[in-house]
N, C-alpha and C positions, 0 to 999 in steps of 0.2 A: 504493500499499500504506500501511498504517498502522503507526506505532511506538507500541506500548502501553507506558505506565509506570504503575505502581500504587504509590500511597503509602498506606500502611495507617495510618489515624487511629484514635483511641480508639473510634470507632463502627464501624470496619471498613469505611468507605466507600472505594471505589476511584475513581480518576480516569483518564480517557483523553484524550490530545490528539493532534492531527494536526500534523506538522511539514513544511515544505517540503523538497524533495529536497536542495537545497544545504546545509541545516542538518544533514541526516542524514549527508552526506559529510564535513562538518567534524567531526562528533562521532566518526565512525569513525577519522579521521586522528588526532585528539587522543588517543583511547584507544590507538591503535597506538603513538604516540610514547611515551606513559606506560609501556606494556608494554615497549618497547625500553629505556628508561631503567632500569627495574627489573631487567631481564635483564642489562644491562651492569654494574650496581653489585653485585648479589648472586650472579651466576652466573659471569660472565667475570672479575671481579676481587673475589673474596670476601676477599683478604688486606687490603684497605684498611679502616681503621677510621673511624667517624664523626669528623669534625673534621679528617681528614687534608688536606683541601683548603683549610684555614685557614692562611694564611701569618703567622707570628708574627715581628715585627721583631726584629732581632738586637741588642737593647739589652744593655749590660753587665749582668751579673747582680749583684745586691746580696744581702746577707745580713741576715736579721732578727736580733733579739737572741739567738734560740736557735741561730744559726749555720746555718740552713737557707737555701740559695739561693732567691731569689724574684725575679720579674720586676720591674724598675724602669725607669722612663723616664729618659733622660739629663737632668740639670739644666741649664737654660739661664739666661743672665743678660741681662736686658733692658738697653737703652742707659742708662736712667736709673739703674739699679743700678750701672753701671760708672763713671758720671760722678762726679767729686768734688762735694761740696756747696759752693756759693758763697752768700755773703750777698746779700741783695737790693740792698745798695749796690753791690757789685762787679758784679752783673748789670746794674744800671742804668748804672753807669759804663761798662761795655763797650759797651752799645748807643749811649750818647751819644758816646763816643770814636770809634766806628765812623763816625759821621756827620761828625765834625770832622777825622778823621785824613787823608783825601785831600788836602784843602786845605793842611793843615799840612806834610805830606811834600812836596808840590809846592813850597811856599815854601822849604823847606830845600834842596831840589834847586836851586832858583834862587839860593840863597845869602843870602836875607834875609827875616825875618819881618815880615809886615804885618797879619795877622789876629789875632783875640783867641782863641787856642786853647791857650795855654801849659799850662793846668791839665789839659787832656785828653790832652796828649802827654807832658808832663814834670810829673806831679803831685808835689808836695813835701808835707812834714808840714804839716797844717792850721794848727798853732799856731806855725809858724815861716815857712815859705814861702808859706803861704795868706794871703789878704787879703779885703777886702770884696767884691771882684769874684768871686773863686772861690766865696765863701761862698753866693752867690745862684744858682749854676748848677744845684744840686739839693739835696735834703734832706740836711743834714749837710755840705754843701760838696763841691766836686769834688776837693779834695786829700785826702791820706791822713789818716785820723783817728788812726792809730798806726803804729808801726813794724811791728807784727804785721799790720796791714791791707796794708801794702806787700808782705809775704810772700805774703798771699792773692792780691794783684794778680798777682804773677808766676806763680801756679799757674793762673791763667785763660789758656789757650793763646792766645786772640785779643789779650789785653792784653800779654802777654809778647812775642808776635811784633811787635806794633806798636811796643813800647818798644825792642826791639832794632833795628828798622829806623830809628826815630828817632835813636837813638844813632849809628848808622853815618852817617846823612846829616848830623847836626850835626857830627860829627868831620870829615867831608869839607869841609863849608862853612867851619868855623872854621880848617881847615888852609890855606885860601887867604890868610889874613891873618897878617902878621908882628906887628902890634900891635893891642891891643884887640879880640882875635879874637871873644870871646863878644858884646861890644858891637856889633860890626859886623854880626853875624848876627841877634842877638835884640832889639836896642834902637835902632840907628841909624835904622831905618825909621820910627820914631815921633818922630824929632827930639829924642831924649834925649841926654844927655851921658855920657861914659864914667865920670865921677865926679860924683855928685849924690845927692840925697835923693828917695826914694819914686819917683813916676812921671817925675820930671825927671832921675833917674839911671838906672843900669843895672839896673832892677828885674827884668827878665825873665832877665838873666844871673845875678842872685842866685837866682832860682827854679830855673834849670837846674842850677846848681852844687849847690843844696840837694837837688834831685830825684836827681841822679847819685850824690850821696853816700848818700842814703836807700836807693836800690835797690842800691848796692854792698854796704851792710850786709845787706840782705835776701838778696842773691845769695850772700854769703859764708856766711850761715847755712844756706842751702839747697844749698851746694856747686854753684851754678849758675855755672860758669866762663865761659860765653859772655856772660851779662849782666854779670857782674863785670868781665870784660876790656873790654866796651863802655863801662861807666861810667868806668873808670880812663883809658881812651883820651880820653874827653870831658874829664875833669877835668884832664888835662895841659895843656889850652889855657887854664886859669885860672892866669895867671902873676902876678897881683897888680897889673897895671896898670889894672884897673877897680876902682873903690871905690864901694860902695853904703852909703847911710845910711837906715835905717828912718825913716818919718815918724811921724805921729800914730797913734792907735788905729785899726785897720782897714787899716793898711799892712803889707806883708810885712815880717817880721823884728821887728815891734813886740812888746815884752814889757811888760806892765803893771808899773808901779813902778820901771822901769829906764830911765835916761836913754839914748836912742839914741846910739850911737857909730858912726863910720865903719867899715865892714867891708871889708878888702881881699880881693878874690875871688881867692884863691890856693890851689890844690890842693883837697882835700876840705873840706867844711864841718865844722869841729870841733864846732859846736853840735849838729849833727844826730847825729854820732857819740856825743856825750855823752848826748843824749836817748835813743838806741837802746841805750846801754850797750855799745858796740863801740869798741875802741881802734884807733888808726891802723895799728898793726903787723898786726893781724888782716886789715885790708883789703888791705894790700899783700902779705901773705903768701899770699893766695889766688892 
């Protein structure tokens, strides 16, 4: 048999085609399914309205300026919006310190420093505890440019955690010695003396004391009691039995126009406190 379809054109021309039987069966089935769908929607369930099958997310409603509730999507905060901003120096310092810290911490566990990592683990003020060696480690030097930069240093989670661990290990290492504790841990491994000038003397002890004082001031301002307690614990090992004298320009503790004098390494570094504008009572009051 033939299935005739007529398509009326502008000229009234009619067309007829012949289709295989299986196509006729498919056409009948499709037409039947379409009829059933219409019957279900408009005869059996006439109470449904168009759009009833659209599921709207249950977002909290918001109001526009006229007070009319409106649909609003929940606000989300991306990780970079949540993270505090850090200077490029602190970010670079964190990356470099992460590479040097494992060796440094292991040497502290063993009880004596042998590597050249002091500025990555115990950074001091650049113009006091810094020297010609730390100055070339990165742009601007590996030590703190200011007391404020030390505060930013502690806000970086990785740097703060590394400093806290280093304080704890240094405290334990120095606690094994009755005399010249800081010298035994930080300088004896290089053949230096507990009393002397520049790198013949306890220069790394001088740096650690300056660093612990610097971060004690930063921690006291931030009310960071963990870091403050760790710094004070380290500073108690500085009893004055080690004496450091700055050398020429480029050495730690050098001040232009000032004759270098021997510095007894006892308690907090008063010069660091003066430069940061913090008095001794405030440090110990924390």
